[in-house]
N, C-alpha and C positions, 0 to 999 in steps of 0.2 A: 317647289310644291310637292308633296308627297304623292297625291293624286291628281293626274292631267286635267285640265279644265276642259270641260266638256263643252262643245260649241255648237250652234245651230247657224248654217248661213243661210240668208234670205235675200235671195237677187233675182231680179227676173229674167236676167242673162245666163243661159247655161253654162256660156266661157266664162263669165264675171265667177259665177259659182265655183267651176272648176279651179281657177287661178286662186281664188281666196282659200279654196280648201286645201290646194297643194301647197302655199304658203304656211298655212297654220300646222298642218300634218308633218311638215318637216321640222318643226319642233315638238322634241320629245315631251313637252309639258302640256302640249294643247291635243286634243283630240276632237275633231270634228265628227258629231254624231248623227248630223243629219242635215239636209239641204231643202230649200223650200222657193217656188217661183213666185208665191204672191202671199198676201196675206190670210187668205184662207187656209191655204196649206200650213203656213207658218204655225197659225193658232192651234190647228190638229196636231202639229209636230212638237209643240211646246206643252202640249197637254199627255202626249204619249213619250215624249225623251227626257222631258225634266232638265233642258240644258243649264249650265251655269250661267253662259254668257249667249247672246243674240249678236249676230253683225247683220245689220239692217240697211238696204238700199233704201234712199230717200224717194227714188222715181220708180212706182210700180203700178201696174194697171189695177183697176176696180177700187182699191184703197191705197193712197199713198202712204210712204214710212212715217210721216208726221201724224196721221189720223190713225195708222196702227201702234204707233208708238204711246200716243196718248192712251188708247186702251191698256196697252200693257202696263204702264204706270198707274192707272185707276184699279184694274181689276188683278195683275198679278206682276207687283213691282219686282225688277230683275235688271241686271246691269246689260245694257244696249249701246252697241258702238256704231255708229253711222256712218254708211258708205256713201260717199256723195260726189257729183261731178265737180271740178274746178272751176266752175262758172259762177258768176253773180247769182243767178237764180239758185244754186244750188248751194252757194254759200250763205244766202238769205234762210233758207230751210234748213241747213245745218245748225245755225245759230239759234232757230226756234226749237229743235230737237235738242240742243244743249240746254235751253231753257225749260222744257219740259222734264227733262230729267235724263236723257242720254247720258252714258258713262263718258265717253269721248267722240271723236270722230277721225275719219281717215279720208282722204280725197282718192278716187279713182286714178289709177296711172295714165300718164299720157304716153303715146307710143315711142319706144324706146328707152323707157324710165328703166334704169339699172337695178333699181330697189322698189319695184312695185308694193306699194302699201308700206313701207317704210319700217316701222316698229310694231305694226299690228299685233303680233304673237306678243309682244311686251305688253301691250294694252290688253289683250285678253287674259292674259295672265293676271296682270293686277285688277281688271274687272272681276274676274273670279274669288279673287281674295276679299275682295271690297264687300263690306257688309252692307254698304248704301243705306245708312240710319237715314238720312234726310230723305229718301225716297219713301221708305217704308212707314215712317211718321208723317208723310205727308208734308213735309217742311218744304215749300215751293218759294221761289223769289216771286214776292209780290208786287203788283204794278205800283208805280209811285203816285202819290197824290200829292198837289200842290204844297201841301203842310208839312209831309216829311220832305219833300225835294228841298225845301228851303228853310228846314229847323234850325240851322246853325248859321244862318244868312246875317246875323247881327253881330257875330263874333267878327272881331276887327284883325284882319290878316295884313298885315304892312307887307309891301311890294319887298322881295328881296330876303325877306326873313326866314323862310324854310323853303325847302325841295323835299317832296314826298317822292319814294322810289318803291314801285310795288311790282313783285314777281309772283306767277302763277303758272300752273300747267293743267292736268286733269282735273275738271271740277271749276276751273277757272273761270268759266263765264257767268255761274251763279254767284260765285263768290264775289267777282268783280263788281257785280250788279249789286249787290248787297252792300258791299262797302261804298260804292261811290254814290247810291242813293242817298247816303248820309251826308254826303259833302254837300255847301251851299255854294251858289253861283259865283261866289268871289274866294273858292276854296286857294290853297297854296298851290303853284305849279306842280304838277303830279305826272310822273314818267311811269311807263308800265310796260313790262315784258310778260306776253302771254303766250305760252309755246301753241302756236295754231298753224295750220298750212297758209301758205302765202296769199292765197285767194281768199282767205275766210276774214282776217283781220278789217279790211276796209268794212266788209259789212257789219263786223262786231262793233267797230268804232262808230258807223252810224246809229246801231241799236243803243249803244251806250248815250250817244248822244241824244237821243229821243227820251230815254228813260229817266236821266239825270240832269242837274240843274247845271252844273260846268259845261263849257263846251268840250266836247271830246272828238278826237280826230286822230287818224294816222300820222306820226311822226314824219316831218320831211327834213330832209339834211339843212341844217342851218337854221331851224325855226327856232326863235327867241323863245324862253320859259316865260310864261306871263301867268299873272294872278287869275284864276277861274277858268283855267284851260287844263286839259289832260292829254297828254300825247302816248299813244299806243305804238309801240314797235311794230312795223310791217313784218308779218310773218315770213319766215322761210328763206330769206334773202341776204340780209345784212342785220349786224348787230346794233343796238341804240346806246349811245354813251351820251353824257352829259358834260361839255367842254364850254372852257372860256369863263374864268371866275369873274372877270369883269361884266359880262353880260351872257348869263347863263344860257346856252343854246345846245339844240339837239344835232347830234353827228351820228351818221349811219354809216357804219364801216365794214368795207368788204374784207371779210377776214374767215378763216376756217371755222366750223363749228366747235363751240367749246362744250364740255360736258354731252357732247353729242346733239347739240341746239344751236340753231342759229334762226332767230337772235338768242342768246343767253342770258339768264337773269343775273350770272356772276359779271359778266361784260359790263351790263348796267350799274350795278351796285358798287363795282370797282371804281369806275368812273365818278360815281357820285360821292363815295368816301373821300376819293382824292379832292374832288372840287368844292363840297360843301362841308366836309366833315361834320361837327356839331349841329351845324345849320341844316342838317338833313334828318329825314325820317324814313326807317326802312321798314317794310312789310312782307313777309312770307307766307303765301296763301298754299292751298291744296294743289299737290302735284306729284308725280313720280319722279324718282330719283334724287338727285342731290344738287342739282343747278341751283345756285343762289345762296347755299349755305356758307361759302367760304367767303362770298362777296358780302353780306350781311356781317359776317365776324369782321371784316375791314371796317365796316361802316361802323359799327359798335366801338371798335377800337379807335377811330378816328374821332369818337365824341358824340354819334347820332344815338338816337333814339330807336329801338327796334322791337318789333312786334312779330310775333308768328301765331297762327291759326291752330287751335289746339285739336287734339287728335279726335275727339268726339263729334266736331262738326266738318271735318275734312272729308271729302270725296276717297281721296287717297293722302294718307300720313306719309309722305314720303320727303319731299323738300323739306317742310316744317319740322319732320322728326330729325333729320340730320343737322338741320341748323340749330335745332334745341340742343342735340348732343354736343356739338361742339361750342357751345356756351356763345352763340350769336344772337340769341333771341333774349332780350331783356324781359319781356313780358308776353306771356302766351294767354290767349283770350279765345271764346268762342267767336265764331264770325259775327254773329248781330251786333256785339260789341268792339269789333275792331274800328269801324270806321268814325266812331264817336270819341274813342281813345286816342287814335291819330289827330283827330281835329284838336282836341283838348292839348295834346302836347304840341302841334303846330301854334296854337295862341299862346302859349306858355312862355315867359320868359325865362332864358337861362344863363346863368353867369358867364360873361365873356361874348354874350350876342349884343347886338346893336339894337 
């Protein structure tokens, strides 16, 4: 970046504000221009300082982070990164914030954490670069109705026919909801890696399960892939793979991060390419970096159909861009078309399939 990203740090804890400020200011491409202890101070600081990005605490006095985020998104849309405790309550609130329109989230560090806030500076820089088109145009994820949740329920998905693999990162909460709301209750087995802190994925899976027709859960080691079920990789601890060609199942793998991530989209896509080949469909959605691009290319070389989210509808056109440039993406689509096209591909017979 030629100009440092200008950041306002909002947290009711002076200690936390100081820690976040020190971490961000250590990056030459980030400049903390102000701090605020509550929503009232933050509102005034936004008016006076006009920051590029806000980091926002979920739990604050007087007006909590969710309420303030909603006002920001309605009155002055801008990139906001949520800072949350790594608790079930904090995770639930964070998922709600991401649905409202927060750019991304980070967990508050635990005592002794060697890398507090992890890649916060990178997220801030990506947020500053993002135009956030979907916020500015008011493109929010709509709550499902019984009609759209089951719109494709009449399509005949035969057991064992296809496996769908999806990878996402920044912006993935909204994107995955939009895609999975198009899936019927009898959808093909679907495996997902979404970059997210480890305590957040269980809450996210529960939210998806409430919003979508298929059964959505965190993946467990050894779980068999079944029609009508969606398996979300647990965040931050192990990689998700699909193994066992005679009875495809989830495997959670203890291994170092790949592309800086654990779980990694590449690890998932590599396993699906090897296991399912042309009986698989790969989808890469919005996200920072390049994770998933090489794995999607392996899937395409193995005969799988592959889809990528287009630039216009991405929160961050990073992972899909790299995949597209590598030749891994067979078809690039706007977000609202991906679910339907994936289902059509899953229902279609291809030469060599049973």
